[in-house]
N, C-alpha and C positions, 0 to 999 in steps of 0.2 A: 591471532586480533582477529575480532569479529568485524565483519564490515558494516553501513550502515549500507544498504538496498533498497532502492522505489522499485515499488510495483505498484504499475499503473495499466489501466485500460488508458486507451485513445483514440478518439475517430483520424480519422486520412490529415483534417484541417488542424489536428489537437490539442481537441477541445476531451476534459477527462469524465466532462456530464455534462449533461444536459443543465440550461440558464437556473435551472433549482435544486440542479449536483446530482438529479437521474439517470441511470444508467439504465435509461430503458434500450438505450444505442447498441449495445452488445448484442454477439452474433455470440450468443453462450450456447454449446452443446459441447456432447460427451468429451467430445476433444480438446476441446479447452477445459474444461472442466478435468478431466490430464496431467494435463499443462499444470492446472493453477495445483495439483496435488502434489505434484513432486515438486516444486519451486515450497509447500509447505513445510517439505520436509528439513528445508533447511534454516525454517525459523527459530531462534530464540529467544526473541519477542516482540511480537509488532507491534508498535511505531505508528499512532495516531494524531491527529488535530482532533483540534476539539469536537467539528458537527461530526465528522468521523466514528470518532472516538464516541457522540450521543449515537449513533445510527446504530455500531456494535452494540453498545450497553443497551440498548431498548427492545433486537429481533433477538439475537441468538439465547442469552439466555431464554428465553419465551420459548425459543424451541428445547428447548430440557424437559419442558413439562407439556410441550404437543405431543398424546397419544399416534396423529396420525404422520408425525416426524416419519420421515424416508430414513436406511441406517445410512444414508452418506452425513446429510442436515445435522441428527443426531451425533454422528464421530466428529464432526468439525462444532458441532454447537461446543461438547466436551473438552475438546480440545483448544481452544480457545478462551472457554473458561478457566482450564484448571492452565493455562502459558503464563510465563510474568509479561505483561504490559505496559507499556508505555503509552503517556500521551503528555502530548506537548501545548501550551497552554498559557494566553498570560492574565487569563481572565478569569477560567474555572476555579472554582472556592474551591473544591474536592472534584475528586474523583473515587467513586467507591467502588468502582467492580471489584469482583474479585481480583486476587493476586496482582494489583493496575496499580503503576506510580505517577504520582501528577510531577511533570517537571515546569516551572511555571520562571524560569532565568539563565543566565549560567548558561544560551545555548552548546555554545560552541565546546566549553570546557564537559559541560555533563553527557554529550556526547561524546568526546575522546573519549571519557572518564566510563563509557557505557562499551564503547572498542574494547579498552585497553583489559575488559572480564572475558572469562576462560566462555566456552559454550559458539552455538551455532549462532548463526548473523540475527541482526537489525533489523528488519521490514517494511519500512513505510509501505502501507497500501493504503490508494488513492489516495486522501488530501496532501488536494493538491496546494491550496493556501501555507500549508507546511510544508512544503514538499520543495515548493522556490526558494520556501523561507531558507531552509538548509543549504539547496542549490545554491544560491549568495555564498553562503556563509562555505562553500569548496567542502563541504562536510560530504556528501556523498556519494560513495566509491563507483559505483556498478547501480545499473538500472535495465530492468526489466519491464519490456513496455509489450503488450498485446494493443497492433496499431488493423483495429478495421472497420471494412470496407466498408462508408458511410463517411459522410460531406454532410456536417449538422449546420452549417455557418453560423451561427449563434452556441455557445456554452459558455464555461469554465475549464479557461484556458491552463495547459498543465505548464506551459514555455510563453513567457508573458517580456513583453520589448527589453523589457530593467535586466532577463534571464543573465548571469554570465555565463562567458564563449567558455566555451569544453571543450577540450578534445578530444572523444569515445577512441577506443577499440574495439572493435567488435568482437564478444566475442561466441556467438552462434546465435542465427536465426532458423527459422523455421514455416513450414506456411501448411498454412492448418486447412483443412477440407471445403473452411466454410470460406476462404479467403483471408481471413486473417494471420498474420503474419508477426510470431513472436520473435523478441528482439533484445539479446544482454550485452550492455555494453559496460567495457572498466574506463571508469576515468585514464587515465595517461599517467 
């Protein structure tokens, strides 16, 4: 059985993006890149909300045609182009990016059906709105959070006052040289 895992970058005060969804607060370096590369090896299908899907769909295919793309970016672009992708949205009419499945309703049932399939995990990349919805439905099995040493004050919250309480078990944590702390939790 596959798990549904949330992978998100977060500021110390709980924001997953600036007020416009930007990730300029990230302390991104080679060590964090290695962490992300290891996580990618566990992914059977990336899971996106509408906004993150549009960002990914608009960016990664352009890398495939960029003669100046570095080897790492090109390898990731090929991976994300070919892997089965899932986008959850009640408002999207279609999801036309290669190998993408659009789920518009019956979210709990659809997620549970996806979990029953064989293969690697389903991993939500960012998508704080979708993540909150799936948290409140009790569907997220694990959390892979990178906690960045910055206080933003305002932004898009990963957790809000209406998020249901969940008792989590720490599976692993690591402090990177940049001060980023990686946290891996599972629902109990």
